[in-house]
VOVOPA-470232 format. One line per 3 residues: number of its first residue (from 1); their letters; for each residue x, y, z of N, C-alpha, C. Coordinates in Angstrom, 1 decimal, padded with zeros to 4 digits. Each point is the difference from the previous one (the first is absolute). Last residue first. Layout:
<atoms>
NUM> a> X:Y:Z:X:Y:Z:X:Y:Z; ...
</atoms>
This chain:
<atoms>
150> ekn> 029.6:-010.9:-002.1:001.6:-000.1:-000.5:-000.2:-000.6:-001.5; -003.4:000.5:003.1:000.3:001.8:-000.1:001.2:-000.1:-000.7; -004.0:-003.2:001.0:000.8:-000.5:-001.2:000.6:001.8:-000.4
147> ktd> -003.3:-000.9:003.4:000.9:-001.4:000.4:000.9:000.3:-001.3; -003.5:003.4:000.3:001.4:000.1:000.7:000.8:-001.3:000.4; -002.9:001.1:-004.2:000.0:-000.6:000.9:001.3:000.2:000.6
144> iii> -002.5:002.4:-004.1:000.7:-000.2:000.6:-000.1:-000.5:001.1; -001.7:001.4:-005.5:-000.1:-000.6:001.6:001.0:-000.1:000.6; -002.3:003.5:-004.1:001.5:-000.9:000.9:-000.2:-000.7:001.2
141> tvp> -002.2:003.1:-004.7:-000.6:-001.1:001.1:001.1:-001.0:000.5; -001.8:004.2:-004.3:001.1:-000.3:001.2:-000.4:-000.6:001.1; -002.1:000.8:-005.6:-000.1:-000.1:001.5:001.4:000.0:000.9
138> gdn> -001.3:003.2:-001.3:001.1:-000.5:-000.3:-000.9:-001.0:-001.1; -002.6:001.4:004.4:000.6:001.0:-001.2:001.8:-000.5:-000.4; -005.4:-001.1:002.2:001.3:-000.6:000.0:000.7:000.9:-001.1
135> ile> -004.4:000.4:002.7:000.6:000.6:-001.5:001.4:-000.2:000.0; -004.4:-001.6:003.7:001.6:000.5:000.1:-000.1:-000.2:-001.5; -003.2:-001.0:004.1:-000.2:-000.1:-001.4:001.2:001.2:-000.3
132> iqm> -002.2:-004.1:004.2:001.3:001.0:-000.3:-000.2:000.1:-001.9; -003.0:-002.2:004.5:000.1:000.6:-001.6:000.9:001.2:-000.4; -000.9:-003.3:004.7:-000.2:001.2:-000.7:001.1:-000.2:-001.3
129> nag> -001.8:-002.0:004.8:-000.1:-000.6:-000.8:000.0:001.3:-001.3; 002.6:-000.7:005.0:-001.2:000.5:-000.3:-000.4:-000.3:-001.8; 004.0:-000.3:002.8:-000.9:-000.9:000.9:-001.6:000.0:-000.9
126> ftg> 003.0:004.0:001.0:000.6:-001.9:-000.1:-001.3:-000.3:000.5; 000.3:004.7:-003.2:-001.0:-000.8:002.0:001.2:-001.5:-000.1; 002.0:003.6:-003.7:-000.9:-000.1:000.3:-000.5:-000.6:001.3
123> taa> 003.0:004.1:-001.5:000.1:-001.1:000.0:-001.4:-000.7:000.0; 004.0:004.3:-000.9:-001.4:-000.5:000.1:-000.2:-001.3:000.2; 004.2:003.6:001.5:-000.8:-001.1:-001.2:-001.3:-000.5:000.1
120> kkg> 002.6:004.6:001.7:-000.7:-001.5:000.4:-000.3:-000.7:-001.0; 004.4:002.8:000.1:-001.4:-000.2:-000.4:-000.4:-000.6:000.4; 004.4:000.7:000.3:-000.4:001.3:000.7:-000.6:000.2:-000.3
117> tie> 002.6:-003.9:-001.2:-000.3:001.1:-000.8:-000.6:001.5:000.4; 001.8:-003.7:002.8:001.2:000.3:-000.8:-000.7:001.0:-000.8; -002.5:-001.5:003.4:000.4:000.5:000.4:001.5:000.7:-001.0
114> etk> -004.2:-002.3:-001.3:000.0:000.9:000.6:001.1:000.8:000.6; 000.6:-004.5:-000.7:000.2:000.7:-001.4:-000.7:001.8:000.0; -000.3:-002.8:003.8:001.7:000.4:-000.2:000.1:-000.2:-000.9
111> kcf> -004.5:-000.7:001.2:000.3:001.2:000.9:001.9:000.6:-000.7; -002.6:-004.0:-001.4:-000.6:001.2:-000.9:000.7:001.1:001.3; 001.8:-004.4:000.8:-000.1:000.2:-001.0:-000.6:001.4:-000.3
108> aey> -001.7:-001.5:004.3:001.6:000.8:-000.1:000.8:000.1:-001.8; -004.0:-001.8:000.7:-000.4:002.0:000.7:001.0:000.0:-000.5; 000.1:-004.3:-000.9:-000.4:000.3:-001.4:-000.3:001.8:000.2
105> lpi> 001.5:-003.2:003.8:000.9:000.1:-000.8:-000.9:000.9:-001.2; -003.2:-001.1:003.0:001.2:001.0:000.5:001.1:000.0:-000.9; -003.2:-002.7:-001.0:-000.4:001.2:000.1:001.3:001.2:000.5
102> aid> 000.2:-005.1:-000.4:-000.1:001.5:-001.5:000.4:000.8:000.6; -001.0:-002.8:003.1:001.5:000.0:000.1:000.2:000.6:-000.8; -003.8:-000.7:001.3:000.3:000.8:000.9:001.7:-000.4:000.3
99> pks> -003.5:-002.0:-003.6:000.0:002.0:000.0:000.4:000.3:001.3; 002.6:-004.9:-002.4:-001.2:000.6:000.2:-000.8:001.3:000.7; 003.5:-001.7:-004.4:000.1:000.2:002.0:-001.7:000.6:000.1
96> ari> 002.2:-003.7:-004.6:-000.2:001.7:001.0:-000.7:000.2:001.0; 000.9:-004.6:-001.5:001.9:000.7:-000.5:-000.5:001.8:001.2; -003.6:-003.7:-001.9:000.9:000.2:001.6:000.8:000.7:000.0
93> ysp> -003.3:000.0:-003.8:000.9:000.8:000.4:-000.3:-000.1:001.9; -001.0:-002.7:-004.6:000.2:-000.6:001.1:000.5:001.7:000.6; -002.7:-001.2:-004.6:001.0:000.3:000.4:-000.3:-000.5:001.7
90> rng> -002.3:-003.0:-004.3:000.1:000.9:001.3:000.8:000.6:000.8; 000.4:-003.4:-002.9:-000.8:001.1:-001.2:-000.5:000.9:001.2; 004.2:-004.0:001.4:-001.2:-000.1:-000.9:-000.6:001.5:-000.6
87> kkv> 004.8:000.4:002.5:-000.9:-001.6:-000.3:-001.7:000.1:000.0; 003.5:003.5:-000.4:000.3:-001.4:-000.3:-000.4:-000.9:-000.5; -001.2:005.0:001.5:-000.4:-000.9:-001.3:000.6:-001.3:-000.8
84> sah> 000.3:004.1:004.3:000.1:-000.9:-000.8:-000.8:-000.8:-000.8; 000.9:005.2:001.4:-001.5:-000.9:-000.1:001.3:-001.1:-000.1; 001.1:004.4:001.8:000.4:-001.2:000.4:-001.1:-001.1:000.1
81> ltf> -002.0:004.8:-001.6:002.2:-000.3:-000.6:000.5:-001.2:000.4; -004.8:000.9:001.5:000.4:-000.9:-000.7:000.9:000.2:-000.9; -001.0:003.3:003.2:000.8:-001.9:000.6:000.0:-000.4:-000.9
78> qsv> -000.3:005.3:-000.2:-000.2:-001.0:-000.5:000.5:-001.5:000.2; -000.5:005.7:001.3:000.2:-001.3:000.5:-000.5:-001.2:-000.6; 001.7:005.1:-001.6:-001.2:-000.5:000.2:000.4:-001.6:000.3
75> iml> 001.9:005.9:-000.6:000.2:-001.5:-000.1:-001.2:-000.8:000.3; 001.4:004.4:-002.7:-001.0:-000.8:000.4:000.6:-001.1:000.5; 001.7:005.4:-001.4:000.8:-001.8:000.2:-002.0:-000.4:000.9
72> egn> 002.5:004.2:-003.7:-001.0:-000.2:001.2:000.5:-001.5:000.2; 003.7:003.6:-002.7:-001.3:-000.7:000.4:-001.1:-000.7:001.2; 004.4:003.0:-001.4:-001.0:000.6:001.2:-001.7:-000.5:-000.3
69> iei> 004.5:-000.5:-002.6:-000.5:000.1:-000.3:-001.5:000.5:000.7; 004.2:-001.9:001.8:000.0:001.0:-000.7:-000.6:000.7:-001.3; -001.0:-003.6:003.2:000.0:000.9:000.2:000.4:001.3:-000.5
66> lsr> -000.7:-004.1:-002.1:-001.3:000.6:000.6:000.6:001.2:001.2; 003.9:-001.3:-003.8:-001.3:-001.0:001.4:-001.1:000.8:-000.2; 003.7:000.0:-004.6:-000.9:000.6:001.6:-001.1:-000.8:000.7
63> nmi> 001.6:-001.6:-004.6:001.7:001.0:000.6:-000.6:000.8:001.5; -001.9:-002.5:-004.8:-000.5:-000.1:001.5:001.2:-000.2:000.6; -000.5:002.6:-004.8:000.7:-001.2:001.1:-000.4:-000.3:001.4
60> gqe> -001.0:004.5:-002.7:-000.7:-001.7:-000.7:000.1:-001.5:000.5; 002.2:004.8:-000.3:000.5:-000.4:-001.2:-001.1:-001.6:000.0; 000.3:002.9:004.3:-000.7:001.0:-001.3:000.3:-001.1:-001.4
57> ddf> -001.5:-002.8:004.0:001.0:001.0:-000.1:-000.6:001.0:-001.2; -002.8:-004.6:002.3:000.8:000.8:-001.1:000.7:001.4:000.6; -001.1:-004.2:003.1:-000.6:001.2:-000.5:000.6:000.7:-000.9
54> vrl> 001.4:-003.6:002.8:-000.9:-000.5:-000.4:-000.7:000.7:-000.9; 004.3:-000.6:003.9:-000.5:000.5:-001.3:-001.0:000.0:-001.4; 000.0:-001.1:006.4:000.2:-000.5:-002.2:000.0:001.0:-000.7
51> nvi> -000.3:001.1:004.4:001.3:-000.2:-000.6:-000.1:-000.2:-001.0; -003.6:-001.3:003.3:000.4:001.8:-000.7:001.0:000.3:-000.2; -000.2:-004.6:001.6:-001.2:000.7:-001.2:-000.1:001.0:-000.6
48> kka> 003.5:-001.7:003.0:000.1:-000.4:-000.9:-001.0:000.6:-000.9; -000.4:000.9:004.4:001.2:000.8:-000.5:000.2:-000.5:-001.9; -002.8:-002.4:002.6:-000.6:001.5:-000.2:001.4:000.6:-000.7
45> lwy> 000.8:-004.7:000.8:-000.9:000.3:-000.4:-000.4:001.3:-000.4; 002.9:-000.5:003.3:000.5:-000.4:-001.4:-000.8:000.5:-001.3; -002.0:000.3:005.2:001.1:001.2:-001.2:000.2:-000.6:-001.1
42> ide> -002.5:-003.1:002.1:-000.5:000.8:-000.1:000.7:001.4:-000.9; 002.3:-004.3:001.6:-001.0:000.3:-001.8:000.0:000.8:000.0; 001.3:-000.5:004.5:001.3:000.2:-001.3:-000.4:000.1:-001.4
39> qnd> -003.4:-000.6:003.5:000.1:001.3:-000.1:001.8:000.0:-000.8; -002.7:-004.1:-000.9:000.3:000.9:001.5:000.0:001.5:-000.3; -001.7:-005.8:-001.9:000.4:001.4:-000.3:-000.1:000.6:001.3
36> nde> -001.4:-004.6:-000.3:001.3:000.4:000.4:000.6:001.6:000.1; -004.2:-002.1:-000.8:-000.4:000.5:001.2:001.5:000.1:000.6; -002.4:001.9:-004.7:000.0:-001.4:000.7:000.9:000.1:000.9
33> igi> -002.7:003.5:-003.2:001.0:000.1:000.6:-000.4:-001.8:000.3; -000.8:003.5:-004.6:-000.8:-001.5:001.2:001.9:-000.4:000.8; -002.4:004.5:-003.3:000.9:-000.5:000.2:-000.1:-001.1:001.0
30> lvl> -000.7:003.9:-003.9:-000.6:-001.5:000.4:001.2:-000.4:001.1; -000.5:005.1:-002.7:001.2:-001.7:000.7:-001.4:-000.3:000.2; 000.3:004.2:-003.2:-001.1:-000.7:000.4:001.5:-000.8:001.0
27> lgs> 001.3:004.5:-001.6:-000.1:-001.5:000.0:-001.0:-000.3:000.7; -000.1:004.6:-002.6:001.2:-000.8:000.4:-000.3:-001.0:-000.1; -002.5:003.5:-001.8:000.8:000.0:000.0:000.9:-000.1:001.0
24> eik> -004.9:000.8:001.8:000.9:-000.1:-001.2:000.9:-000.5:-000.7; -003.3:-001.9:004.0:000.8:001.0:-000.5:000.0:000.4:-001.3; -003.5:-001.4:004.4:000.6:-000.3:-001.8:001.0:000.9:000.0
21> ski> -004.2:-002.9:003.8:001.4:001.1:-000.6:000.3:-000.1:-000.7; -004.0:-002.1:001.4:000.5:000.8:001.6:001.5:000.6:-000.4; -005.2:-000.4:-002.2:001.3:000.3:-000.4:000.8:000.0:001.6
18> ngs> -004.5:-002.9:-000.2:000.2:001.6:-000.5:002.0:000.2:000.1; -003.8:-004.0:-000.7:000.2:000.6:-001.0:000.1:001.7:000.0; 001.6:-003.9:003.1:-001.2:000.2:000.5:-000.4:001.0:-001.6
15> itv> 004.7:000.2:000.3:-000.5:-001.2:000.2:-001.8:000.7:000.8; 004.6:001.2:-003.6:-001.3:000.2:000.6:-000.2:-001.1:000.6; 004.7:002.5:-002.4:-000.6:-000.7:001.3:-001.4:000.2:000.4
12> sar> 003.6:001.7:-005.2:-001.1:000.3:002.1:-000.3:-001.4:000.9; 004.3:002.9:-004.2:-001.1:-001.6:000.6:-001.1:000.4:001.2; 003.3:002.3:-004.6:-000.7:000.0:000.9:-000.7:-000.7:000.6
9> kvr> 003.4:-000.2:-002.9:-000.1:001.7:-000.2:-001.0:000.4:000.6; 004.3:-004.0:000.9:-001.6:000.0:-000.2:-000.1:001.6:-000.1; 003.4:-005.2:000.7:000.0:002.4:000.1:-001.6:000.3:-000.9
6> qiv> 001.2:-004.5:003.6:-000.6:000.5:-001.4:000.0:001.8:000.0; 001.6:-004.7:002.7:000.8:001.1:000.4:-001.1:001.0:-001.9; 000.1:-004.7:003.9:-000.1:-000.1:-001.3:-000.1:001.9:-000.1
3> tkm> 002.3:-004.1:004.1:-001.3:001.8:-000.5:-000.4:-000.1:-001.6; 002.3:-002.8:005.1:-000.7:-000.4:-001.5:-000.7:001.7:-000.9; 003.2:-001.8:005.0:-001.2:000.7:-000.7:000.0:000.4:-001.1
</atoms>
């Protein structure tokens, strides 16, 4: 699983002109899934993201987690995170999982974050053409790939 995580003041997902979900202060997580991702990746990544110390403490130092600030979480599937541009200029998405594999893993990841935080995660719709609006706070943007845990 590959993710791009952004600390946001707010974010929303719009599909066909209708807002599907929105959050206030928290994290927007774009997640790409590949065939060899598994339950271990889900658990490790969910725990890592909600415990990232990327929110300011009283001294203005990034020392607090999403859980500690009672922040909100938005998770959006993003198969293009697995784009390969090694050959030519047209990206190849061969590493990205097809929906029959990706959807259950995406849903399991969302559920795991909800179990850990005790809060419902805002989501997009898998495979939909989505417009994502956000106010990046900082900016703080972090990339995590479960294939590089060490």
